[in-house]
N, C-alpha and C positions, 0 to 999 in steps of 0.2 A: 685803605685798600690800594695795593700796588698796581700801577698801570703798566702793561708791557711797553718797553721803550719803542717798539715798532709802531705803536698806535700814534696817529697824528694828534698831538697834545692840543693844538689850537682848535681843531674841529671838536674834540672832546669837550673843551670848555664851552664852546658855543652851544653844543647840545645840552650841556648842564644848565646853561642860562635859559634854555627853552623849557626846562623842567624835567628832562629825562634823567633817570638814575645813572650814576657813573658807570656801573658794570654794564647796563643795557646799551649805553652810548658806545662803550668800548667794543662790545660784541658786534653792534651794528656796523661800526667803521671797519672792524676786522673782516666782517663777512661781505661788505659791499665795495671793497676796493681801497678804503682808507684815504680817499682823496676827494670825496664829494658828499656834502652834508645832506643834499636832497636824496641821494641814493641811500644814505644811512637811514633817513626818515622813512623812505619807502620800505626798506627792509624791516624796520620796526613794525610798520603797519601790517605787513604780511606774516610776521613771525611773532606777534604779541602773545599768542597762546602757547609758544614753545615752553616746555618746562624749565629749560636752562637759559631762558632769555636774560635773566638777571645774574648770570654767573660770568665772572671775568674770563675772557679767552685765555687759554693756557699755552697756546703755541705761538711763539714769536716768529714772525716772518720779516724778511728784509724788504721794506717798502720805502719809497721816496717820501720822507716826512714833510717835504716842502709842498706847499699848496701851489699848483701851477698857475693859479690866477686868483685875484682878490675874491673873497667870499662875501656875498650879500645875503642877509636873512630876509626872506620875502614874507609878505602877509600870508601867502599860502602855506609856507612852512609853519608859521605860528599857529595857523588855523588847524593844520593837521596834528600838531603837537597837543593843542587843547582838546581836540576830538579824542585823541588817544587817552589823555588823562581822564576825560569825562567817561569814556568807555570803561576804563579800569575801575573808577569809582562806582559806576552803575553795576558792574559785575560783582564787586565786593558787597554792595548793598543788597543785591538780589540773593546772594549766597547767605547773608545774614538772615534775611527775611525767610528764606527757605528753611534754614535750621530752626528758626523760631516756630514756624508753622508745624514742622515735624515734631518738635517737642510738645506743642499744644495738642497735637493729634495723639501722641503717646499718652499724655496725661488724661485726655478724654476717654481713650480706650480703657485705661486702667480703672477710671471711675465707673465706667459702664460694667466692667467685669466684676468689680467689687459689689455694685448694686445688684447685679444678677445673682451673685452668690448669696447675698443677704436675703433676697426674695425667695430663692429656692429653699434656704434654711427655714424661713418663716412659714412657707407653705407646707414643708415637711412637719414642722411642729404642730401646725393647725390640723393636718391630717391625723397625726398621732392622737391629739387631744380629742378629736371627733370620734376616732375609733375607740378610745378608752371610754368616752361617755356612752357610746352605743353599747359597749360591753356592760357597763354599770346599769344602764336602763334595762337591758335584757335580763340581767341578774335580778333587778328589782321586780320586774314583772313575774319572773319565775317564783320568787319568794311570795309574792301576792297570790299567785295561783296555788301554791302549796298551803299557805295560811287559809285560803278560801276552802280548799279541799278538806282541811282539818275541821273547819267550822261546819261544813256540810256533813262530815262524818259524825260530828257531835250531835247535830240536829237529828240525823238519821237514827243514831243509837238511842237518843231520848225518846224519839217517836216509837221505836221498836219495842222499848221496854215500858212504854206508857208513862214516862216521866213528865210529859208535857213539854212545851216549847220554852226554852230560856230566852231572855231578852236578847234581841239582835243588836249587835254592835253597829252603830250607824256608820262607822268608818269602813266596814266591810260589807254592809248590806247592799250597796250599789253594785258590788261585784258578784253577788250571789247567782249561781248558775242552777238551773233546774237539775235535780238529782237524776232525772230520767236521761239526761244527756251524758252522764258519767258512766264509764265502763267499770263498775265497782269490783268486778272479779280480777281486774288487772291493776287496781290501785290500792295502796295501803297507807296507813298513817305515816307521815313523813315529817321530820323536824328540821328546822333551820340549822341545828347543831350538826346534823349529818353532812349538810353541804359544806359547812366550815371544815369538818374533818377531811372531806375530799380535797379541799383547797390546801390543807396542811400537807396531805400526801404529795400533791403535785409540787408544792413549795420545796418539800424535802428532796424530791427527785432533782429539781433544778439546782438547789443549793449544794447538795452533796456531790453533784457531778458537773458543776459549772465549768470545770476545766475542759470538758469534752462535750461541747454544745451539740455536735452532730449526734452523739449517743442519746442525749436528752431529747432532741427533736424526734429521733426514731422511736424512743419509748413512748412519748406522748401520742405520736401518730398511730402506733400499734394499739394502744389503749382505746383510742378513738375508733379504730376499725372494729375492735371487739364489741364496744358498746353500740356502735352504729349497726352492726350485723344483727345483734340481738333485738334492738328496737325495731328494725325493719322486718325481721323474720322471727317473731316471737314463738312461732310453732315449729320452727326448724331446730331440732335438738342439737345438731352438730355445732351450731353457733353458741349454744349454752353450755358446751363442754370444752374445757381447755386442759390439755395434757401438761402437767407441771414439769415432767421430765424432758419435755421437748427442748432440744438444745437452742433452737431459735427463740422459744419463749423465755428461756432462762437468760440468754444473752441480751434480749431486748427489754424484758420487763422483770422477770423473776429475780435477777441478781441485783436490781436497783432497789434501794431502801424506799419503801412507800408504794411500790408497784403492786404487790400482792394485797396489801391493805386496801388500796383503792378499789380493786376488783371485789373484795369482800364487802366493802361499803355499798357497792352497786348491787349486792345480793348474791354473789357467787359464794359457794360453800365448799369446804374441803370434804370430799367424799371418803368416808371411812373405809379403809382397806384398799383404796385405789390411789393413783397419783393424778386424779382429776380435780379440777375446780368445776363445780356444777351449779347452774342456776335453775332451780325447779320452776316449772311453768307456772304453778299456782302461787309462787312467791315473787313473781316479777312485778315490779312497780314502775310503770312508765314515767311517773313524775320523777322518781329517783334517776332513771336512765336519762331523762331529758336534762335534769340538772347536771348530771355527770358530763354529758356532751357539751353543755355550755362552759363548764369549768375547763375542760380539755381544750376547746377552741380558744378560750381566752389565754390559756397557758402557751399555746402554740403561736398565736399571733401577737400577743402583748409582750414586748421585750422587757417590761418592768414587772411582769408577773413573778412573784417570789422574791423580789428585791425589797419590797416594802412590807411592813407588818400587816397592813390592811390594804387590799386592792380597791 
């Protein structure tokens, strides 16, 4: 590194002997008068944080390069120089430690974020499995009620025609309900096969129109409204009549493969000579409507409904 000729060469060497970098010593002499080593050291102390302190001065000036008097290096000068070196080392060490701590904090935050994401995914998986199990349990209970109803109907028929009582199945006997508690005018024989046919209709709707999920959801919710209205208001005829030519019905249900068949499985019939689907009051089966409601709710809430061969 070239030293401007105007800088006192003797003083520069003495500052270098004391441990100061060449460029810093040259800038200190240049800025403090170029004729006193103590003034140069004081300048370094007051300007050690200047960003250009270790850059060689670029402006040459005419100065007397001769020292006016012999220079003596005192203990105080050496002490100040050592203090400056210690301060510089301490500052460098603190900066390294600060960078290390920031990196540790960044790694720690990254691990916490990853763990939180894994926990959220696990909780979501558990919620889905619990919901699916609840659906299966409700479906199982519905099947048991249907089977028990069939068993009670058989017993009633045998009793009515004087055929005597058949042996009771021990697996179903604990579920036997008194026939007096059943509203037999609203209930008819029901098979598990019909429930499976309903599921197939809903699977068909979801599979055939999987590219338009919003339309599928609208169709399922519309069917659920139809079935719910009939079940809650069995004596209100308007809920048991559906105009097939209604544009809203066609757009939501009628135009979707499986929609009309699902309603017919629930008991709705095509009325001859009209464009109505009609559910006669004396042919309503609450067990069928209840099962249909369960299937629809499962299809709406279970994202895997229709994707597997068996739910």
